[in-house]
Structures are given as C-alpha cells and as structure tokens.
C-alpha positions in Angstrom: -18.5 -3.8 -3.4 -15.9 -2.0 -5.4 -14.2 -3.8 -8.4 -10.4 -3.9 -8.3 -8.9 -1.0 -10.7 -5.5 0.2 -11.4 -4.4 3.4 -9.4 -1.7 6.1 -10.1 0.5 7.7 -7.5 3.4 10.1 -7.7 7.0 9.0 -7.2 9.8 11.1 -5.7 10.2 13.1 -8.9 6.4 13.8 -9.1 6.0 11.5 -12.1 2.9 9.2 -12.4 3.5 5.6 -11.3 0.6 3.2 -12.1 -0.1 0.2 -9.8 -1.8 -2.4 -12.2 -4.6 -4.4 -10.6 -3.6 -8.0 -10.7 -6.2 -9.8 -8.5 -9.1 -8.8 -6.4 -9.4 -9.8 -2.7 -11.1 -13.2 -2.2 -11.4 -15.2 0.9 -7.8 -15.2 2.5 -6.2 -14.1 -0.8 -5.1 -10.4 -0.8 -5.9 -7.9 -3.5 -2.8 -7.3 -5.4 -1.4 -4.5 -7.5 2.1 -4.1 -9.1 4.1 -1.5 -10.8 5.1 -3.0 -14.2 8.3 -1.8 -15.2 9.2 -2.5 -18.9 12.0 -5.0 -19.2 11.9 -5.7 -15.5 11.1 -9.2 -14.0 7.9 -8.9 -11.9 9.7 -10.0 -8.9 11.8 -6.8 -9.0 8.7 -4.6 -9.3 7.1 -2.6 -6.5 3.7 -4.2 -5.2 0.8 -3.3 -3.0 -1.1 -6.0 -1.2 -4.4 -5.6 1.0 -6.3 -8.2 2.9 -9.8 -7.8 4.5 -10.5 -9.7 7.6 -13.0 -9.6 10.5 -12.7 -10.7 14.2 -14.3 -13.9 15.3 -17.7 -12.4 16.3 -17.9 -10.1 13.2 -18.0 -6.9 15.2 -14.8 -5.4 13.7 -13.6 -5.4 10.1 -10.0 -4.7 9.3 -7.9 -4.0 6.2 -4.2 -5.1 6.4 -1.9 -3.6 3.9 1.7 -3.7 2.8 3.7 -2.0 0.0 6.9 -3.6 -0.9 9.8 -2.1 -3.1 12.6 -4.4 -4.0 16.1 -2.9 -3.7 18.0 -3.0 -7.0 19.2 -1.3 -10.2 16.0 -0.8 -12.2 18.0 0.1 -15.3 19.7 -3.3 -15.5 17.4 -5.5 -13.4 20.2 -6.5 -11.0 19.3 -6.9 -7.5 22.0 -5.1 -5.2 20.7 -6.1 -2.0 18.9 -9.3 -0.7 15.9 -7.4 0.9 13.0 -5.3 0.1 11.8 -1.9 1.5 8.5 -2.6 3.3 5.7 -0.4 4.8 2.6 -1.9 6.3 -0.4 -1.1 8.4 -3.8 -2.1 9.8 -7.0 -0.2 9.5 -9.9 -1.0 12.0 -13.6 -0.5 11.3 -15.9 -1.5 14.2 -19.4 -2.3 13.1 -22.1 0.2 13.8 -19.9 3.2 13.5 -21.3 6.1 11.5 -20.1 6.5 7.9 -19.1 10.0 8.7 -16.6 8.7 11.1 -15.1 5.9 8.8 -15.1 8.6 6.0 -13.1 10.9 8.1 -10.6 8.3 9.4 -9.9 7.1 5.8 -9.4 10.7 4.8 -7.2 11.6 7.6 -5.1 8.6 7.1 -4.5 9.4 3.4 -3.7 13.0 4.3 -1.5 12.3 7.3 0.6 9.7 5.4 1.3 12.2 2.6 2.3 15.2 4.8 5.9 16.3 4.4 6.8 15.4 8.0 5.6 11.9 7.6 7.2 11.4 4.3 10.4 12.7 5.5 10.2 10.3 8.6 9.5 7.4 6.2 12.6 8.5 4.0 15.1 8.9 7.0 13.7 6.5 9.7 13.5 9.4 12.1 10.3 11.0 13.4 10.1 14.8 14.0 11.2 15.8 17.7 
C-alpha cells in the first residue's frame, strides 16, 4: 500500500500549488491534504479529502473524494462568504477486474477532468452543448 505524500498541482495562473499530506487514510478516517498558505489560518486553506470503502460483501471497493476551497480574501484572511467551493466524486473498483482496466479508468479520469471543456464547465457551471 502506498504511503501518503505531498503532491503538487497547477493553479489558474499555472503556478505550482502543493497539497501537504496531513494524515493517511485509516479505518473510517479519510486521507487529508491541505494547501498551507503562509499567514493564513488552516480553516481558510484549500483541502482534499479521500476515503476508501468497500461494499458489504467486499466485491466492490470505492474511493470517495472531495476538494474544498474556502471563499475569502487570501491576502487578508477575511472570509467574504459563509460557504466553500466544493467538488466531489466516487470511484468504483469491482474485485476481479483486470489491472489494465483499472489503470485505464484512473488515467482517463485524470485526463478528462483536466480537459479545457471540463475545466471550463467547472468554472462556469455550464456543460458544453
């Protein structure tokens, strides 16, 4: 099993943003990463959570995830709205499926979510028509 580690993604300006590993998944507790912004209280920093679960008979594993971005002024630390931006999803892996298939699905998911059409939809709230 892989050990939790920091990971780096790009922000809207193509600058590197590092999600720092805070805790690995254990039992019902999620794995947790946070973007630590200097001088910013942790509650105002973006986070990524992921849980691993199985159905009752153990025939299907699933990964549930969510990424949260508090809405506020990151230069002053002042929250401007009482909500967070949220994106979430569920990834299902039936037991007995060939590794090539799960590898393809994971690769497709990463690729699809990073396409300009889907990124634009996540920004605007409108899918291509």
